[in-house]
C-alpha positions in Angstrom: -28.7 -37.1 -71.2 -29.2 -36.2 -67.5 -32.6 -37.0 -66.0 -35.2 -34.3 -66.4 -36.3 -32.1 -63.5 -39.3 -30.0 -62.6 -38.4 -26.5 -61.7 -40.9 -24.3 -59.7 -40.4 -20.8 -60.9 -41.7 -17.9 -58.7 -43.2 -15.0 -60.6 -43.3 -11.3 -59.6 -46.1 -10.2 -57.3 -46.9 -7.3 -59.5 -45.9 -5.4 -62.6 -44.2 -2.6 -60.7 -41.9 -4.9 -58.7 -38.2 -4.3 -59.1 -36.5 -7.3 -60.7 -33.4 -6.8 -58.6 -35.5 -7.1 -55.5 -37.2 -10.4 -56.1 -35.7 -12.2 -59.0 -32.3 -14.0 -58.4 -30.0 -14.0 -61.5 -29.6 -17.7 -61.1 -33.3 -18.2 -61.9 -32.8 -16.7 -65.3 -29.9 -19.1 -66.1 -32.1 -22.0 -65.3 -35.1 -20.7 -67.3 -32.8 -20.1 -70.3 -32.0 -23.8 -70.3 -35.6 -24.8 -70.5 -37.8 -25.3 -73.5 -40.9 -26.8 -71.8 -43.2 -24.8 -69.4 -46.3 -25.6 -67.4 -48.2 -22.3 -67.0 -51.2 -21.1 -65.1 -52.0 -18.5 -67.7 -50.2 -18.4 -71.1 -50.5 -14.6 -71.6 -49.1 -13.8 -68.1 -46.3 -16.3 -68.6 -45.3 -14.8 -71.9 -45.3 -11.4 -70.3 -43.0 -12.8 -67.5 -40.5 -14.2 -70.1 -40.5 -10.9 -72.0 -39.9 -9.0 -68.7 -36.8 -11.1 -67.8 -35.3 -10.7 -71.3 -36.3 -14.1 -72.7 -38.8 -13.2 -75.4 -37.2 -15.7 -77.8 -38.4 -18.5 -75.5 -42.0 -17.8 -76.5 -41.6 -19.2 -80.0 -38.9 -21.7 -79.1 -40.8 -23.5 -76.3 -43.6 -25.9 -75.6 -46.3 -24.6 -73.2 -48.8 -26.7 -71.2 -51.8 -25.4 -69.3 -51.6 -26.1 -65.6 -54.4 -24.5 -63.6 -56.7 -25.4 -60.7 -59.0 -27.3 -63.0 -56.2 -29.5 -64.5 -56.6 -33.3 -64.2 -54.4 -36.3 -64.8 -55.3 -36.2 -68.5 -53.8 -32.7 -68.6 -50.7 -33.8 -66.7 -49.9 -36.9 -68.7 -48.3 -35.1 -71.7 -46.0 -33.2 -69.2 -44.9 -36.5 -67.6 -44.3 -37.9 -71.1 -42.1 -34.9 -71.9 -40.1 -35.5 -68.7 -39.7 -39.2 -69.6 -38.2 -38.0 -73.0 -35.6 -36.0 -71.1 -37.2 -32.5 -71.1 -37.1 -30.6 -67.9 -40.2 -28.5 -67.2 -40.5 -25.1 -65.5 -43.8 -24.4 -63.7 -44.8 -20.7 -63.8 -47.8 -19.3 -61.9 -49.4 -15.9 -62.3 -47.8 -14.5 -59.2 -45.7 -15.8 -56.3 -44.6 -19.4 -55.9 -46.2 -22.3 -57.8 -47.9 -24.8 -55.5 -48.5 -22.3 -52.7 -52.1 -21.0 -53.1 -51.4 -21.5 -56.8 -51.5 -24.4 -59.2 -48.5 -26.7 -59.6 -48.8 -29.4 -56.9 -50.5 -31.9 -59.2 -47.5 -32.0 -61.6 -45.1 -32.0 -58.7 -47.0 -34.9 -57.1 -46.8 -37.0 -60.2 -43.2 -36.1 -60.8 -42.4 -37.6 -57.4 -44.3 -40.7 -58.2 -42.4 -41.1 -61.4 -39.0 -40.5 -59.7 -38.2 -37.0 -61.2 -36.5 -34.4 -59.0 -38.4 -31.3 -58.2 -36.5 -28.1 -57.7 -38.0 -25.0 -55.9 -36.4 -21.8 -57.0 -36.0 -18.8 -54.7 -38.5 -16.1 -55.1 -41.4 -14.1 -53.5 -44.2 -15.6 -51.6 -46.8 -13.1 -50.4 -47.9 -15.5 -47.6 -44.5 -15.9 -46.0 -43.6 -12.2 -46.6 -46.8 -11.2 -44.8 -46.0 -13.5 -41.9 -42.5 -12.1 -41.6 -43.8 -8.5 -41.4 -46.8 -9.2 -39.1 -45.0 -9.6 -35.8 -47.0 -12.7 -35.2 -45.9 -16.2 -34.2 -43.7 -17.7 -37.0 -43.2 -21.0 -35.1 -46.8 -22.1 -35.3 -49.0 -20.9 -38.1 -51.6 -22.1 -40.6 -52.6 -20.9 -44.0 -56.4 -21.2 -44.5 -56.5 -20.0 -48.1 -59.9 -18.6 -49.1 -62.7 -18.7 -46.5 -66.2 -20.0 -47.3 -68.3 -17.6 -49.3 -71.4 -18.5 -47.4 -71.9 -15.8 -44.8 -72.7 -18.1 -41.9 -69.9 -20.5 -42.6 -67.4 -17.7 -43.0 -68.4 -16.2 -39.7 -67.8 -19.6 -38.0 -64.4 -19.9 -39.7 -63.4 -16.4 -38.5 -64.4 -17.2 -34.9 -62.5 -20.5 -35.0 -59.4 -18.8 -36.3 -59.7 -16.1 -33.7 -59.8 -18.8 -31.0 -56.7 -20.5 -32.3 -54.8 -17.2 -32.5 -55.8 -15.9 -29.1 -55.7 -19.1 -27.0 -53.1 -21.2 -28.8 -50.9 -18.4 -30.2 -51.2 -20.0 -33.7 -51.0 -17.4 -36.4 -53.9 -17.7 -38.9 -53.2 -16.6 -42.4 -55.9 -16.3 -45.1 -56.8 -14.3 -48.2 -59.7 -13.2 -50.4 -60.2 -12.4 -54.1 -59.2 -8.8 -54.5 -62.7 -7.6 -55.5 -64.2 -9.1 -52.3 -61.6 -7.6 -49.9 -63.9 -4.9 -48.6 -66.6 -7.4 -47.9 -64.1 -9.5 -46.0 -63.0 -6.5 -44.0 -66.6 -5.7 -43.0 -67.0 -9.4 -41.9 -63.8 -9.2 -39.8 -64.8 -5.9 -38.1 -68.3 -7.3 -37.3 -67.1 -10.7 -36.0 -63.8 -10.3 -34.2 -63.3 -9.1 -30.6 -61.8 -5.7 -30.0 -58.6 -7.0 -28.5 -57.8 -9.5 -31.3 -54.9 -8.5 -33.4 -55.3 -8.3 -37.2 -52.5 -7.7 -39.8 -53.3 -6.5 -43.3 -50.6 -6.9 -45.9 -51.4 -5.5 -49.3 -49.5 -4.9 -52.5 -46.5 -6.8 -51.0 -43.2 -5.8 -52.6 -44.8 -3.1 -54.7 -43.9 0.6 -54.3 -47.2 1.2 -52.5 -46.8 -1.7 -50.1 -49.1 -1.5 -47.1 -48.5 -3.7 -44.0 -50.1 -2.8 -40.6 -50.8 -4.8 -37.4 -53.4 -3.4 -35.0 -56.0 -4.6 -32.6 -59.5 -4.7 -34.1 -60.5 -1.8 -31.8 -57.6 0.3 -33.2 -58.6 -0.6 -36.7 -62.1 0.6 -36.0 -60.9 4.0 -34.7 -58.4 4.7 -37.5 -58.2 4.7 -41.2 -57.1 1.8 -43.4 -56.0 1.7 -47.0 -58.6 1.1 -49.6 -58.3 -2.7 -50.2 -60.7 -2.9 -53.1 -59.2 -4.8 -56.1 -55.7 -5.1 -54.8 -53.9 -8.3 -53.6 -54.0 -8.6 -49.8 -53.2 -11.2 -47.1 -55.0 -11.2 -43.8 -53.5 -12.5 -40.5 -54.8 -13.0 -37.0 -52.3 -13.4 -34.2 -51.2 -12.4 -30.8 
């Protein structure tokens, strides 16, 4: 039997995304060959398998929970499965496992144990937002979620603005959808008028919204309602 592998399986960025747009057919062939999955959310992963025409996999497969709270004790059964020759597919709720999503812990231990890790092609909202922003793609950083403390968040925003304006390093960050509007208010209150801000929301969905403007231009015009929708924010020059 060939040595088991860990496959990182990108998930759709939304229910309305066309499969032909963001799901290579080769991915389905690989998933069909698997019977062990590490998933961020069992319900969402089952929905994903149904959507790509692999409903039978739900009853035929072994599922392990792999989320941001997972520890080595949670990972150990997955490593044991790999040692028994069972390849494992990691499925996150949306986008690419290990990038602002769980998955890296299993991948880390797979490397330690000598198992090959295979990233599959698929959508990453972070990279898609960067591509469409018009900002520097040679030097950038992903900050993830900013601090929820108001004072610390303001400091982080100002630091990112300095890096974007003085060092031409694109700053990418995000917020929980229900706090997007609060983030927007903080950005408008903190950033200088000439600073450029890109908002990328509902990426790859029919109502995709990606705009880059200076803060002054944002204040003068209208923006899409960002409440409760997935969005990526970028500062650049």
